[in-house]
C-alpha positions, 0 to 999 in steps of 0.5 A: 496733260503732260504725260506720255500716252505710250503702251508702257503706261498700260502694263499691268502690275503682274507683267511689271513684276515678271519683268523685274524678276526675269531681269534681276539675274542679268544685273548680277552677271557681267555681259561678257560672262553671260555671253559665254553661258547664254544660249540665246544671243541678241539677234537684230533681225528676226528670221521669218517662219516657214509656216505660211499660217504664222504671219503675225508675231502671235501666230509665229509662236516664237521669241520676238527680238528687237533692235534694241531691247533689254537683254534677257539672259538664260543661263544654261550650264552643262548640268542643265537638262536638254528639255527646254522649259523657260521662255528665255531659252526658246530657240529662234528657229522654234515653230509651232507646228513642230514644237519642242522636245519634251524629253530625250526620246518619244513615247513608245506604244505602251506609254501612249496607251497609258497616257492617252488610251487606245484612240491615238497612234504613237507618232500623232501622240508625240507630235501633239506633246511636242506642239503643246510643250512648245506652247507652254514654253513660248506662252501661247497655250491660249493663243487662238492664232495657233490652234490651226496646228492642233485642230485635228486632235480632239479636245479630250486628247489635248487635255490628256497631253497637257495633263501628262506634260504638266505631271512629267515636265514642269514648266512655269506657264504663267511666267512664260506667258507673261514674258511673251506678253511683255515682248509683245507690248515692247513690239507695239511700243516700238512700232508706234514710236517708229510710225510717229518719228517717221511721220510727215510733219506737213500732214499734221495740221493744227496743234502740234505737241512735243509728244507727237501723239496728235499725228493724223492716222493715215488710212490705207483705202486698199485694206479692209477696215473694221466698221467699229474700231478701224484698222488696229496695230495688230492688223498693220503688223499682220499686213507687214508680215504678210508682205515680208513673207511674200517677199521671202517666198519670191526670193526662195523661188528665184533661188530655187530656179537658179539652182535648178538651172545651174544643175541642169547646165551641169547635167544635160541628161536632166534631174529629178527634183525632190523636196527634202522638207516634205515629210515621208508619206506612209504608203496605202498598204501600210496605212491599211495594215495599221488600221487593221491592227488598230482597235476601233474601240474608243474605250474598254468594253463594259465587263465585270472583273470575273468575265475578264479573269475566269477564262484565263484562269481556267486556261492556266490551271489546265496548263499547269496540271498538264505540265505537272503530268508531263514532268511526271511521265516524261522519259528522255529519248534514246540518243539515236532518236533525238533530232540533234544527237550531237548536241547536249540535251540541255543545250538543245532544249534552251536553244529551241526556246531561244529560236522560238523567242527570236521567231516571235521577235521577227513576226513583229517586223511584218506589218500584215501580222500586226493584228494577230500579234496584238491578239495572241502575242500580247496580254491586253487587260481590256480584252484579254485572250486566254491563249495570249498568256502562252503566246506572250512568253515568246513575244518581244518588240525590242531587240534589247529586251530580247537579248537580255532575256535570252542571255539569262535564259541560256545561263540559268536554263542550261544549269537547271536542265542538267540537274532536273531533266527536260520534263521538269525544266519545261514544266518550271519554265512554262508554269512560271511564265503563265502564272506570272502573266495571270498575276499581271492580268489580275493586277491590271483588272482589279486596279482598273488599269485596262489600258496597259499591256504586257509581253516577254519571257521575263516571268518564265526566266525569273522562275527558272533562276529562282528554282536553280538558286532555291535548289542551291540556296545554301551553296556559295556562288562567286562572280569573276572570282569575287568575293575572294578566298577564304569566302565561299561566295554569295548563297543562293538565298542571297541572289533570290533576295537581290531579285526581289529587292530589284523588283520591289524597289522598282514599284516606288519608281513612277517611270518604271516600265517593268512588269513587276507582278509577273516577275514576283509571281515567276519568282514565287512559282520558281521557288515552289518548283525548286522545292518540289524538284529538290524533294523529287530528286532526293527521293530518287536518290534515296530509291537508287541508293536502296536499290544499290544496297539490295543488289549488293545484298544479293551478290553477297549472298551468292558469294557465300553460297559459293 
């Protein structure tokens, strides 16, 4: 038989097809041009992984580089995304235990709840997503050698993470796995050819072929041998990598000792050495606070829909009824009886609401209070608490969310307060916020989205803005003098339509993070409140006009008698 028996003869058609597809772009691009746009330059010697478990080319989970391979060129332009999706773009310092970024920033708590449920913390979920995304790109999803880095995660969590990544970050996993298999085959071919070429011809007795394939295998008696198949090529590669890793560790230890000696010589008083690569440890007390604030429920409790909705519905109905009575019977105090007599009533009321929202934001910064905040300052669809509908109106976890809401509260709240008074303003504010959160609770429970939560003052502020614009629905508003004269500006109805359009359009976005049900319900309550307040104000004006006319009539009669 006169054909070579190297590993290339055993490649599958799928691997050869992948190789042809992956190499075709490189032929049409000049080497000098490709070198300008490629992010992966050929490197003659692979860098060793720092992971002590990653001792084989498979366990290292990174691209393999060869002394003289066919160059694969991954063209990435300034318009490409920052998320790595292709095997050819895999960075040389990739490690399986660290993974690759799967998007611009990590998932937040509500996103983790939506993707995994309540059984995992955000930090652990983001770590799992990075590791699995790295394996998808490196082609090592089915590699048992790297399972040690995800053994602490349950199989259900890993499946949920893969489902999330495959939906949000499309990656051609089959092509990446094929390219990695091709590189591993080339590694085996190169190692076999080197062993054959460097073999001692004197130790090859008997027939000698020009293909050098009858070289007698040298058996290392110090290494354990497989009783059935003997010591394979992968075992040799593993042993060689282990030896290289030990040498690298020894070299690093020597460099570390030299640096310590040099520092000790420069600083006779002594130095305290710290390992910069060591991850920051969570304190025992912080761990206790996190565990106390985290629910031990593996899944939402089995409850009927009305059992989740009825208590909150009763509380909101009682609250709205009390607010209507408060608005009807409220009488403003005299100036000397006010807490801040020198501050206008509208500014004092709105500033008090802003202060309560800032206080709620600061409470989230104290870990011992996390358990209470999760129960009473956040609407949780799985385990709703009626009082949380009120507390959630003063709860913000992000400074940007708080700043935006308070800016609009000041702008619209002061104007509405000046027109309708404190009692009517507070009734409209709390009614819009509470009914908005109740609508969100109905939406989540009836759609069985029990893993979602919501908080913030957005629903109440939308209600205040809608009430103000409804009372001025035919008046024109200009923003920074636009539109110019002779136009009277945009009518209040136009701004109400704009608020509705923004929220309705967000419903068709897959990645929106808005509580649309709360916003739209708040707008509806605000319009109803604006209509009632307008009617009430018109009746009050009519009554005052009649009283004035009556008083003028009495004065006229007295003048006639005189």
